[in-house]
C-alpha positions in Angstrom: -102.6 -52.7 110.4 -105.3 -53.4 107.8 -108.1 -52.5 110.3 -106.3 -49.4 111.3 -105.7 -48.2 107.7 -109.5 -49.2 107.0 -111.0 -47.1 109.9 -108.6 -44.2 109.7 -109.0 -44.0 106.0 -112.9 -43.9 106.6 -112.7 -41.3 109.4 -110.3 -39.0 107.2 -112.8 -39.2 104.3 -115.7 -38.3 106.7 -113.7 -35.4 108.0 -113.3 -34.2 104.4 -117.1 -34.4 104.0 -117.1 -37.2 101.5 -120.5 -38.8 101.4 -120.7 -41.8 103.7 -121.5 -44.3 101.0 -118.4 -43.3 99.0 -116.2 -43.0 102.2 -116.8 -46.7 103.0 -116.3 -47.8 99.4 -113.0 -45.8 99.0 -111.6 -46.9 102.3 -112.4 -50.6 101.5 -110.8 -50.2 98.0 -107.6 -48.5 99.5 -107.3 -51.2 102.2 -107.6 -54.1 99.8 -104.9 -52.7 97.7 -102.7 -52.0 100.7 -103.3 -55.5 102.1 -102.1 -57.0 98.8 -105.6 -58.0 97.4 -105.1 -55.7 94.3 -105.5 -58.7 92.1 -108.8 -59.6 93.5 -110.7 -56.2 93.3 -113.5 -57.8 91.5 -114.6 -59.0 95.0 -116.0 -55.5 95.8 -118.8 -55.5 93.3 -119.5 -59.1 94.2 -119.7 -58.4 98.0 -121.9 -55.3 97.3 -124.3 -57.3 95.4 -124.3 -60.1 97.9 -124.7 -57.6 100.8 -128.1 -56.3 99.5 -129.3 -59.6 97.9 -131.2 -60.7 101.1 -134.9 -61.1 101.4 -135.0 -59.8 105.0 -133.9 -56.4 103.6 -137.0 -56.1 101.5 -138.9 -55.0 104.6 -136.9 -51.8 104.8 -138.4 -49.9 101.7 -142.0 -50.8 102.8 -141.6 -49.8 106.3 -140.1 -46.5 105.2 -142.8 -45.9 102.7 -145.5 -46.7 105.3 -144.1 -43.8 107.5 -143.9 -41.4 104.5 -147.3 -42.2 103.5 -148.7 -41.4 107.0 -147.0 -38.0 106.8 -148.3 -37.5 103.2 -151.8 -38.3 104.1 -152.0 -35.9 107.0 -152.5 -38.6 109.7 -149.8 -37.1 111.9 -152.0 -34.2 113.1 -154.8 -36.7 114.0 -152.4 -38.7 116.3 -151.1 -35.4 117.9 -154.8 -34.2 118.5 -155.7 -37.5 120.1 -152.7 -37.4 122.5 -153.4 -33.8 123.4 -157.0 -34.6 124.1 -156.1 -37.3 126.4 -153.2 -35.8 128.5 -152.9 -32.2 127.4 -154.4 -30.9 130.7 -151.7 -32.5 132.8 -148.8 -30.6 134.3 -146.4 -29.8 131.5 -149.3 -30.9 129.3 -147.9 -30.2 125.8 -144.5 -31.6 126.7 -146.1 -34.8 127.8 -148.3 -34.8 124.7 -145.2 -34.5 122.7 -143.8 -37.8 124.2 -147.2 -39.6 123.8 -147.5 -38.4 120.3 -144.0 -39.7 119.4 -145.0 -43.1 120.8 -148.1 -43.2 118.6 -146.4 -41.9 115.5 -143.4 -44.2 115.9 -145.8 -47.1 115.3 -146.3 -45.7 111.9 -142.8 -44.6 110.9 -140.3 -46.6 112.9 -137.7 -43.9 112.2 -136.6 -40.9 114.4 -136.0 -38.5 111.5 -139.4 -39.2 110.0 -140.9 -38.5 113.4 -139.2 -35.2 113.7 -139.9 -34.1 110.3 -143.6 -35.1 110.3 -144.7 -34.6 113.8 -142.2 -32.0 114.7 -143.9 -29.3 112.7 -147.2 -29.9 114.5 -145.7 -30.2 117.9 -143.6 -27.1 117.8 -146.2 -25.0 116.3 -148.8 -26.0 119.0 -146.4 -25.6 121.9 -145.1 -22.1 120.8 -148.8 -21.0 120.3 -149.5 -21.9 123.9 -146.5 -20.1 125.4 -143.6 -22.7 125.6 -140.2 -21.3 124.6 -138.9 -22.3 121.2 -135.9 -23.9 122.6 -137.7 -26.2 125.0 -140.2 -27.1 122.3 -137.4 -28.0 120.0 -135.5 -30.0 122.6 -138.5 -32.2 123.8 -139.3 -32.9 120.1 -135.8 -34.0 119.4 -135.5 -36.4 122.3 -139.0 -37.8 122.1 -138.1 -38.9 118.6 -135.6 -41.2 120.1 -138.5 -43.5 120.9 -139.1 -44.2 117.2 -136.5 -46.8 116.5 -137.7 -49.0 119.3 -141.3 -49.3 118.2 -142.3 -51.5 115.4 -141.8 -51.2 112.5 -138.4 -50.1 113.0 -135.8 -49.9 110.2 -132.8 -49.7 112.5 -133.9 -52.9 114.3 -134.4 -54.7 110.9 -130.9 -53.7 109.9 -129.5 -55.1 113.2 -131.5 -58.3 113.0 -130.0 -58.8 109.5 -126.5 -58.3 110.6 -126.8 -60.3 113.8 -128.8 -63.2 112.1 -131.6 -62.9 114.7 -135.4 -62.7 114.3 -137.0 -59.6 113.3 -140.1 -60.5 115.3 -138.0 -60.8 118.5 -136.1 -57.5 117.8 -139.5 -55.8 117.4 -140.8 -57.2 120.6 -137.6 -56.5 122.5 -137.9 -52.7 121.6 -141.3 -52.3 123.2 -140.2 -52.4 126.8 -137.3 -50.1 126.4 -139.6 -47.7 124.5 -141.9 -47.6 127.3 -139.1 -47.0 129.8 -137.9 -44.0 127.7 -141.3 -42.6 127.5 -141.9 -42.8 131.2 -138.4 -41.4 132.0 -139.1 -38.4 129.6 -142.5 -37.8 131.2 -141.0 -37.9 134.7 -138.3 -35.3 133.7 -141.0 -33.1 132.2 -143.1 -33.2 135.4 -140.0 -32.5 137.5 -139.0 -29.6 135.2 -142.5 -28.1 135.5 -142.2 -27.9 139.1 -139.2 -25.7 138.8 -140.2 -23.7 135.6 -143.7 -22.5 135.3 -144.9 -24.2 132.1 -148.2 -23.2 130.4 -151.1 -25.3 131.0 -154.5 -25.8 129.2 -158.0 -26.8 130.1 -159.2 -30.4 130.1 -160.9 -31.5 127.0 -164.5 -32.5 127.2 -165.8 -36.0 127.0 -167.2 -35.4 123.5 -163.9 -33.8 122.3 -161.9 -36.8 123.7 -164.2 -39.2 122.0 -164.0 -37.5 118.7 -160.2 -37.3 118.7 -160.0 -41.0 119.6 -162.3 -41.9 116.8 -160.2 -39.8 114.3 -156.8 -40.8 115.7 -157.3 -44.7 116.3 -157.5 -45.8 112.7 -153.8 -44.9 111.8 -152.6 -47.0 114.8 -153.8 -50.1 113.0 -150.9 -49.8 110.4 -148.2 -51.1 113.1 -150.7 -53.6 114.3 -151.1 -55.1 110.8 -147.3 -55.4 110.7 -146.8 -57.0 114.1 -149.8 -59.4 113.7 -148.6 -60.6 110.3 -145.0 -61.2 111.5 -145.9 -62.8 114.9 -148.5 -65.1 113.5 -146.4 -66.2 110.7 -149.1 -65.2 108.2 -146.8 -62.8 106.3 -143.0 -62.1 106.0 -141.8 -58.7 107.3 -141.7 -57.2 103.8 -145.3 -58.5 103.1 -146.6 -57.0 106.3 -145.0 -53.7 105.3 -146.8 -53.8 101.8 -150.1 -54.4 103.7 -149.5 -51.5 106.0 -148.8 -49.2 103.0 -151.9 -50.4 101.3 -153.9 -49.7 104.4 -152.4 -46.3 104.9 -153.4 -45.4 101.2 -156.9 -46.6 101.7 -157.1 -44.6 104.9 -156.0 -41.4 103.1 -158.8 -42.1 100.5 -161.3 -42.6 103.2 -160.4 -39.4 105.1 -160.2 -37.4 101.7 -156.6 -36.5 102.3 -155.2 -38.3 99.2 -153.1 -36.1 97.0 -151.2 -37.5 94.1 -148.3 -35.0 94.5 -147.9 -35.8 98.2 -148.0 -39.5 97.5 -145.4 -39.2 94.7 -143.2 -37.3 97.1 -143.5 -40.0 99.7 -142.5 -42.5 97.1 -139.6 -40.4 95.8 -138.3 -39.9 99.4 -138.6 -43.7 100.1 -136.6 -44.6 96.9 -133.8 -42.1 98.0 -133.6 -43.3 101.6 -133.6 -47.0 100.5 -131.0 -46.5 97.9 -128.8 -44.8 100.4 -129.2 -47.6 103.0 -128.6 -50.3 100.5 -125.4 -48.8 99.1 -124.1 -48.4 102.6 -125.1 -52.0 103.4 -123.5 -53.3 100.1 -120.1 -51.5 100.7 -120.2 -52.4 104.3 -120.4 -56.0 103.3 -117.2 -55.6 101.5 -115.6 -54.1 104.6 -117.0 -57.1 106.6 -115.4 -59.5 104.3 -111.9 -57.9 104.5 -112.2 -57.8 108.3 -113.1 -61.5 108.3 -110.3 -62.4 106.0 -107.9 -60.6 108.1 -109.3 -62.4 111.2 -109.7 -59.0 113.0 -112.9 -59.9 114.9 -111.4 -63.1 116.0 -108.3 -61.4 117.3 -110.3 -58.9 119.2 -112.5 -61.5 120.6 -109.4 -63.4 121.9 -107.8 -60.4 123.4 -110.6 -58.2 125.1 -111.8 -60.9 127.7 -108.3 -60.9 129.2 -108.9 -57.2 129.9 -112.6 -57.1 130.8 -113.9 -60.1 132.8 -117.6 -59.0 133.4 -120.3 -59.0 130.8 -121.8 -55.8 132.2 -118.4 -54.0 132.2 -118.0 -55.1 128.5 -121.5 -53.7 127.7 -120.7 -50.5 129.4 -117.4 -50.2 127.4 -119.5 -50.7 124.2 -121.8 -48.0 125.5 -119.0 -45.6 125.7 -117.8 -46.5 122.2 -121.2 -46.2 120.6 -121.9 -42.8 122.3 -118.8 -41.4 120.7 -119.3 -43.1 117.4 -123.0 -41.8 117.3 -121.7 -38.3 117.5 -120.2 -38.6 114.1 -121.8 -41.4 112.1 -125.5 -42.3 111.6 -126.9 -45.4 113.3 -127.2 -47.6 110.3 -123.5 -47.1 109.2 -122.2 -47.4 112.8 -124.0 -50.8 113.0 -122.6 -52.0 109.8 -119.1 -51.1 111.0 -119.3 -52.3 114.6 -121.6 -55.3 114.6 -119.3 -57.7 112.7 -116.5 -56.9 114.9 -118.3 -57.0 118.3 -120.5 -60.1 117.7 -117.8 -62.6 118.5 -117.2 -60.8 121.8 -121.0 -60.7 122.5 -121.1 -64.5 122.1 -117.8 -64.9 124.0 -119.3 -63.1 127.0 -122.6 -65.0 126.8 -124.6 -62.0 126.2 -128.0 -62.3 124.2 -127.8 -60.8 120.9 -131.2 -59.3 121.2 -130.3 -57.6 124.4 -127.0 -56.4 122.9 -128.8 -55.0 120.0 -131.1 -52.9 122.0 -128.4 -51.6 124.2 -126.4 -50.7 121.0 -129.4 -49.1 119.5 -130.0 -46.8 122.5 -126.4 -45.7 122.6 -126.3 -44.8 118.8 -129.8 -43.1 118.7 -128.6 -40.6 121.3 -126.4 -39.3 118.4 -129.6 -37.9 116.9 -129.5 -35.2 119.6 -125.7 -34.9 119.9 -123.5 -32.6 117.9 -121.7 -32.6 115.6 -123.6 -35.2 113.5 -126.9 -34.6 115.4 -129.3 -34.5 112.4 -132.3 -34.1 114.7 -130.8 -31.0 116.1 -130.6 -29.4 112.6 -134.0 -30.4 111.6 -135.8 -29.0 114.7 -133.7 -25.9 114.6 -135.0 -25.2 111.1 -138.6 -26.1 112.1 -138.4 -23.9 115.3 -136.4 -21.2 113.4 -133.8 -20.8 116.1 -130.0 -21.4 116.1 -128.9 -24.8 116.7 -126.8 -23.9 119.7 -130.0 -22.9 121.5 -131.4 -26.4 120.8 -128.2 -28.0 122.0 -128.3 -26.1 125.3 -131.9 -27.1 125.9 -131.4 -30.8 124.9 -128.5 -31.3 127.4 -130.4 -31.7 130.7 -132.6 -34.5 129.0 -129.5 -36.6 128.7 -129.8 -37.2 132.5 -132.9 -39.5 132.2 -131.8 -41.0 128.9 -128.4 -42.1 130.2 -130.1 -43.5 133.3 -132.3 -45.6 131.0 -129.3 -46.6 128.9 -127.5 -47.9 132.1 -130.7 -49.8 133.1 -131.0 -51.5 129.6 -127.3 -52.7 129.9 -127.8 -53.9 133.6 -131.2 -55.5 133.2 -131.5 -57.7 130.2 -135.2 -58.7 131.0 -136.3 -55.2 130.2 -135.7 -56.1 126.5 -136.0 -59.9 126.8 -139.1 -60.4 128.8 -141.6 -59.7 126.1 -140.1 -61.7 123.3 -139.5 -64.6 125.6 -143.1 -64.4 126.9 -144.6 -64.2 123.5 -142.3 -66.4 121.4 -140.7 -68.5 124.1 -137.1 -68.7 125.2 -134.5 -69.0 122.5 
């Protein structure tokens, strides 16, 4: 009854457009009172403080800042130009460039919204200038941003690693294989689509143009390399690696002459707002997790579900169905904070690797970026492309065919996620 009241209260508050941070806090407070814990309400501020007082969470603001600094320093367009010079002459050229540029940009931001907001302006403008429709340009920009949370440094993977008590380094390595698979699937779709619809093409860049674009675009790619090298070698913690990446990006902006104090200040301000929101959610969600643990709700679910579902793959597919629905209404970080504490006992009971489960969950939730009614990516690209959201939704829907195939493969074949971390760091 407590769990039902907790989640129903949360959903009702969301429906009333109460901010997510407050919706979690109010629903936890109401459930504590209803469950008879009204004499121990002091537990809420204690749990909020305990939830954010974790050294592994220090990496989040620095990863966010590194991405914001890349956008502020104007490094985004350099990455796009490099991708365009390399594969812009292919069939469905700029659509393929859109995907490759998202792969390159994700190494700097690790966040889908930052990818859309920073790279989307450049991509949509270039595609429309070359004759692509506004709706298709917006759609491929939205779905290609799905790559971002799988490529280090990834804030969503850091949050999951914290919740599931797994290695950040393993989560980062586990995301690379799925990211490549997503990119390939989207490129195959673009090529098939180009055989049905006559998409604009462009001439091949000269060797000199390619070389210049590579020279200009390669230095920004060192930022994610610094992060991964520091974490994997044990030279730095995740937070320290993020600090180094921020410093490198600032130095790069000075070298390129793109340093603007106002832009840097805006990047820092945006980082503070995003970090504060994430930390408030984590703090209140920790109180929610405590209430669920006291009421033994995760343990009761873990005892009941195996009697209904006897195969790990079927359990994963059931989770996929849940997160696809949840992702339509709640952002990925909040959804993880709500679901991971409940589902982890089941994950362990079925013998599923927590790293593998985290990747499958992330893939299911990130599709919410392009799914109404939450679908924040849809609203951002609609504003950039200056078209109605409904047009973007219609153009995005066919892309779910390759994306859902990838999601099924990730659930069915654990080695897609586990091969690289097991090879580099050894089996757990």
